[in-house]
C-alpha positions in Angstrom: 0.0 0.1 0.0 1.4 3.5 -0.9 2.2 5.5 2.4 0.0 8.1 3.7 1.4 11.4 2.9 4.9 12.2 2.1 7.7 10.3 4.0 10.3 12.0 6.3 13.4 11.0 4.1 13.6 9.7 0.5 16.7 7.6 -0.3 17.6 6.2 -3.6 20.0 4.1 -5.4 21.6 5.8 -8.5 22.7 3.4 -11.4 19.9 1.4 -12.7 17.6 3.1 -10.6 17.4 7.0 -11.2 20.3 7.0 -13.9 19.1 5.6 -17.2 20.9 2.8 -19.5 22.5 5.9 -21.1 24.1 7.1 -18.2 21.8 10.2 -17.9 19.3 11.5 -15.5 16.2 13.2 -17.2 15.0 16.9 -16.5 11.9 15.4 -15.4 13.7 13.5 -12.6 15.7 16.6 -11.7 12.6 18.8 -11.3 10.5 16.2 -9.4 13.3 16.1 -6.9 13.4 19.7 -6.7 9.8 19.6 -5.6 10.5 16.9 -3.0 13.1 19.1 -1.3 10.8 22.1 -1.8 8.2 20.1 0.2 10.8 19.8 3.1 11.6 16.2 2.7 15.6 15.5 2.8 17.1 13.3 -0.2 19.7 11.0 0.2 21.7 9.3 -2.6 22.6 5.6 -1.5 25.0 4.2 -3.9 27.7 1.5 -4.5 29.8 4.4 -6.0 32.9 4.9 -4.0 34.1 8.3 -2.6 36.1 8.5 -5.8 32.9 9.0 -7.7 31.4 11.7 -5.3 31.6 14.6 -8.0 29.9 12.3 -10.3 27.4 11.3 -7.8 26.6 15.0 -7.0 26.0 15.8 -10.6 23.6 12.8 -11.1 21.6 13.7 -7.8 22.5 17.4 -7.0 19.6 17.5 -5.0 21.2 15.2 -2.2 21.4 16.5 1.1 23.6 13.6 2.1 25.1 10.7 0.2 25.8 7.3 1.3 28.8 6.1 -0.8 30.7 2.9 -1.2 27.7 0.8 -0.4 27.7 2.4 3.1 31.2 2.9 4.0 31.4 6.5 3.4 28.5 9.0 4.6 28.8 12.8 3.8 26.5 15.4 5.1 26.2 18.0 2.3 23.6 20.1 3.9 26.1 23.2 4.3 28.0 23.3 0.7 30.9 25.1 2.0 31.5 22.7 4.7 30.6 19.1 4.0 31.0 16.9 6.8 32.2 13.0 6.8 30.0 11.3 9.2 31.3 7.8 8.5 34.5 6.4 6.7 34.8 2.4 7.1 37.8 0.5 5.6 38.8 -2.9 5.5 42.4 -3.7 6.1 44.4 -5.1 3.0 45.5 -8.4 4.7 41.8 -9.2 5.5 41.2 -8.9 1.8 44.2 -11.0 1.0 42.9 -13.8 3.3 39.2 -13.9 2.0 40.6 -14.0 -1.5 42.7 -16.8 -0.7 39.9 -18.9 0.8 37.9 -18.2 -2.2 40.6 -19.4 -4.5 41.1 -22.4 -2.6 37.7 -23.3 -3.4 37.1 -21.8 -6.9 40.5 -21.6 -8.4 41.6 -18.2 -9.8 39.7 -15.2 -8.5 40.2 -11.7 -10.2 40.6 -8.9 -7.7 40.3 -5.1 -7.8 40.6 -2.9 -4.9 39.4 0.6 -4.1 42.0 2.6 -2.2 42.1 6.1 -3.2 39.4 8.4 -2.5 40.5 11.6 -4.8 38.2 12.2 -7.6 38.3 9.9 -10.5 41.2 7.9 -8.9 41.6 4.5 -10.5 40.9 1.1 -9.1 44.2 -0.9 -8.2 44.4 -4.7 -9.3 44.9 -7.6 -11.5 45.3 -7.1 -15.2 41.7 -7.8 -16.4 39.7 -7.2 -19.3 36.1 -7.6 -18.3 35.8 -4.6 -15.7 33.0 -2.5 -17.5 34.9 0.7 -17.0 38.5 0.0 -18.3 39.6 3.5 -18.1 39.0 3.5 -14.1 42.0 0.8 -13.7 45.7 0.8 -13.0 47.4 -2.5 -12.9 49.2 -3.0 -9.5 50.7 -6.4 -7.9 48.4 -7.7 -5.2 51.2 -7.4 -2.5 51.3 -3.5 -3.4 47.5 -2.9 -3.6 46.8 -4.9 -0.4 49.3 -2.8 1.8 46.5 -0.4 2.3 43.1 -0.1 3.9 40.4 -0.8 1.3 37.5 1.1 1.0 35.9 -1.6 -1.1 37.3 -4.8 -3.2 35.7 -6.5 -6.3 36.0 -10.2 -6.9 35.1 -12.2 -10.0 35.7 -15.6 -11.5 35.6 -16.6 -15.3 33.0 -19.4 -14.5 30.8 -18.4 -11.8 27.7 -15.8 -12.1 27.4 -13.1 -9.6 24.7 -14.4 -7.7 26.5 -17.8 -7.3 29.8 -16.3 -6.2 28.0 -14.1 -3.8 26.4 -17.0 -2.0 29.7 -18.9 -2.1 31.7 -16.2 -0.3 29.1 -15.5 2.2 29.3 -19.3 3.0 33.1 -19.2 3.1 33.8 -16.1 5.1 32.1 -15.1 8.4 30.3 -11.6 8.5 32.4 -10.6 11.2 35.2 -10.6 8.7 33.7 -8.9 5.6 30.5 -8.4 3.9 29.3 -9.3 0.4 27.0 -7.9 -2.1 26.7 -7.1 -5.9 25.3 -4.4 -8.0 24.9 -5.8 -11.2 28.5 -5.1 -12.7 29.1 -8.9 -12.8 31.6 -8.5 -9.9 31.2 -9.4 -6.1 31.8 -6.4 -3.8 33.6 -6.6 -0.5 33.0 -4.1 2.1 34.0 -4.1 5.8 32.1 -6.2 8.2 28.6 -4.5 9.1 29.0 -2.0 6.3 25.9 -1.8 3.7 23.6 0.8 2.6 21.1 -0.1 5.6 24.0 0.9 8.1 24.8 3.8 6.1 21.3 5.1 6.1 21.2 4.6 9.7 23.9 6.9 10.2 21.8 9.5 8.2 18.8 8.6 10.0 20.3 9.3 13.5 22.0 12.6 12.2 18.5 13.8 11.2 16.5 12.3 13.9 14.1 10.3 11.7 12.8 6.7 12.3 13.3 4.0 9.7 9.5 3.6 9.4 9.3 7.0 7.9 12.0 6.5 5.0 11.0 5.7 1.5 13.9 3.9 -0.5 14.3 3.1 -4.4 16.5 0.6 -5.4 17.2 -2.2 -8.5 20.0 -4.6 -7.3 21.3 -6.8 -4.3 23.2 -4.4 -2.8 19.8 -2.4 -2.1 18.7 -5.5 -0.2 19.8 -4.4 3.3 18.0 -0.8 3.0 15.0 -2.4 1.8 14.9 -4.6 4.8 15.7 -1.6 6.8 13.0 1.3 5.6 9.6 1.7 6.1 8.5 1.6 2.5 10.3 0.0 -0.3 9.8 0.7 -4.1 11.6 -1.2 -6.6 12.0 0.0 -10.3 10.5 -2.5 -12.8 13.9 -3.4 -14.2 15.1 -4.8 -10.8 16.8 -7.9 -9.7 14.3 -10.7 -8.7 15.3 -10.5 -5.0 14.6 -6.8 -4.8 11.1 -7.2 -6.7 10.3 -9.8 -3.9 11.0 -7.3 -1.2 9.4 -4.5 -2.8 6.2 -3.0 -1.3 5.5 -1.5 -4.8 7.2 -1.6 -8.2 7.4 1.4 -10.3 8.4 1.8 -14.0 12.0 1.1 -15.1 14.9 3.5 -14.8 14.8 4.2 -18.4 11.0 5.3 -18.0 12.0 7.6 -14.9 10.3 5.4 -12.6 11.4 7.1 -9.4 10.3 10.3 -10.7 6.9 9.0 -11.8 6.2 7.5 -8.2 7.3 10.7 -6.5 5.3 13.0 -8.9 2.4 11.1 -7.9 2.9 11.2 -4.2 3.5 15.0 -4.5 0.1 15.3 -6.4 -1.8 13.6 -3.4 -0.5 16.3 -1.0 -2.9 19.1 -0.4 
């Protein structure tokens, strides 16, 4: 059932949810988010994009009062544009990543590894010499022993003969949640974050900062990395192009990202307000 009245907070995934397949956000979507903010509802972008893609995230969602980046590891308060505040900065020690990759390779054979270490804007990922990362310009080859000398914002793992859903289940079965968290966002790679780091715990930081109960939060998403925030929030809306697990959790399903489903849903919600 559609919630009565406006929520106290709107949080949305970006890629595949508000960002269309051509990597743009429509003028209609921007206009609707402007109206949501004008109605006094804070907006949060909750994305798997790491801090190195903060600028891009702010371009795609300039209306965001806060950003949850890196799948929950970095939380930024942007309400004062002159003085953004970091509310959370979680990282995973390199040796921990090395250990979990070794465990995966003992079970599955060769595992490809990329790591996000740098948070300067458009900084490259480091890692193995791979040809199947969807954004090859973002990569810089570095031996694992060098890459894993640092704390990691997020790691990405992949095998040649295991799909993302299967690899995700295998990783969660091999590595305890107290060691690391695993998810995926539809890129073909499984993502590794610090234990207890996901979009739900990132949004919990936001909710505590704003004094908002999770029951009063409306979220939009499309991929398994959105599952924690769907389980956490009071109302969950999936876009039509969402992964089956997200569709199963959703209270409602809106149009696809390419048809501006998030904006269409919010527009209808705003029209119901007196």
